[in-house]
N, C-alpha and C positions, 0 to 999 in steps of 0.2 A: 528183814528188819533193818531199820536205819539206826546208826549210832554216831553221836557227836561226841568228840573227845579232844582233849589236849594231850599232845605227846611231849614227853620230856626225855630226850636222849641222854646217853652217857651215865646211866644209873648202874648200880652194882648188879641188879637183877631185874627181870621183867616183873612188873607189878601193876595190877588194875585197882584203882582207888575211886570211890565215889567223890563227886565234887558238887559245887553249888549249881542250882538251877537245872538239875538233870543232866549236866555235862559230866563226863568221866575223865579222869586223868590216867594216863598210862605211862609208867616209867619204863624205859627201854634200855637194855644193856647193849647198846650199839651207838656208834657215832652218827651224827647227822650229815654224813658225807656220802655222795654217790648213791643215794637211795638206800643205804644200808639200814637205817632206822626204819624206813617204811617197809622194807622186806621183813625185818624182825617183827614189826607191828602186825603185819598180815599173818605171819606164822603163829605169833603168840595168840592173836584173837581166834584163829582157826582152832588152836588147841583148847582155848578156854570154852568156846562154844561147841566143840566137838564136831566141826565140819571140815571139809577139805579146804586147803589154802585157796583153791580156785573159786570157792564160794564166798570169799572175803574180797571185796573190791573197794579200793580207795577212790572215792568220787571227787573229792576236792581237798586241798590243803597239802599237795605234794611237797611243797617247800615251806610250808607254814606250820606252826605248832598246833593250830586248831584244824582238826580233820573231820571229814564226813565220810563214813563208810557204810556200805550196804553188805549185809550178811544174808545170804540165801541158804536154803536148805534147812531153815529153822523158823518156826512160827514166832510171832510176837510174844505169845504166852511162854513158850519155851525159852526165848531170849530173856524175858523178864525174870524167869525163875533162875536162870544162870546169873544174871546181874544181882539178884537178891542175895545170893551167896556171898557177894563181895561188899554188901552194904553193912556198915557197922551199926549195930543196934544201939 
């Protein structure tokens, strides 16, 4: 599944939040230096979706706040169900 999100480093804790136009926001408890925030992002999303870190690949946005990721080992339906848990009703 493909996931488009905005990463916000230097947060108190990792958090996944729904945003406008189907884009998600991820607050990360890591600084945006030397790829630390990207490493935390990959580990956090692997945990959220219940897949191995090797199944989460950052495709674009390595140095930008807007990122595109591919998550393998999970179907679109399973991914949508996981994201639905984070959607505020």
